[in-house]
C-alpha angles and dihedrals in degrees: 000000000000120000092254091052091049091049091051091049092050089049091050091050091049089049091052092050092049089049091050093050089046091053092048092052089048090052091049092050093048094049092048091047091054092048091050092053093047093047094051089045089078090057093048090050091052091047090058088067091054090048092056096251123137128220088258091054091052093045093052093046092047098053098037090054093045091047092054090055097041100039097086090053091047094051090052103039113019111089123207091027126260104000103042125205097327092068135222103294095053092040091054093048091050090046091053089053102041106015133065096334090053092051091048090054096044098045090038088061089059088064090070107023134052119262095256090061090063091054097047108035100045102038089040097053097042094077089047095049093041090053091049092050091046091053094045097043107024101026092237110159116208119227122250090256090049090051091052091051092049089049090054092050092052091048092046094050092049091049091046095050096038096103091048092049092046092051097243112186091239092056099032110163094003090117089075089060093045090054090052090050089052089052089050089053090051092050093047092046092052088046091054093049094050094042089054094045092049092047095231124182111242102222095042091047092051091052091050095049091049092051095046090048090054090051089054092049096093088052089050092049090050094049099041125039112243123217100194093113092067096045126093123255089244093056093049093046091049093057095039095049100038102036097033105035107020098037098028099043116006098046090047091054094045093049092045090052092049089048091053095048102038103024129249096279096051092041089056090059089075090066094079087062091067098079093046090051090048092048092055095041096047090050096048100037103031103023089234104149117198118230121241091255092053092050090051092049092046091050091051092047092049091050089051092048090051092050095043095046097041111111117255115255116258116251 
């Protein structure tokens, strides 16, 4: 090899290393961005209660706004429209689990419980329930480290919700919201299992769920009274833009990008950031200060999530 050839090879290797570092930083930024959006979502959902909006109002605003953004993509890429290759029956089942009904349950819980509860109970229990379902249905056995992480999550959630369950004056009635957050975790865990078994494609499925939820919006409006007419334009815009566009579209893109660059296991490690973001945001924006017991429970649950979601070491 001549000196010039060696120099070109070294330059190419250095360029590859710089590109790899650049991609890693991009993946880190995308994963952090998704966690920030999801963490603040709990605060925005809680704000809807103060603005006089119901869970049904937020659900309609969320999916209508997301559908407006995603419809051009769906018309071009989703075949057959609007359900894609998985068909109507499976699309409807998955929409019932992760579409408008899921949003009703999750946002409905914010009516009773502080914002931080949304970001601890549901994200914390999803890995636990998903692991249980995977064992019962698929026969997947978690590793010892995974089991320790799941145990920490359960302990952390119990500590976190103890005051609500015990009826402490500072958290009176919050147990109702916590139960709804548990139901939301059950729904999402079953959704994840079915989506995996049916080998769905993430972006296409998200578009399908959004469009089917919009189709159901008139039924929702007929069944549940809406209060949008009495809310301010700013309140409606906040929910439509944040829940529909940022949560429904932007966070999906960011997490999918982080997943593509870093891999699924490493991308999942951003999820424990969600409770921390929600804790800071709810304190600064809503003035909802967590108790010492809630901070302890959140810390234990976050440690368990990190351990449970951490990729297994290579042999």
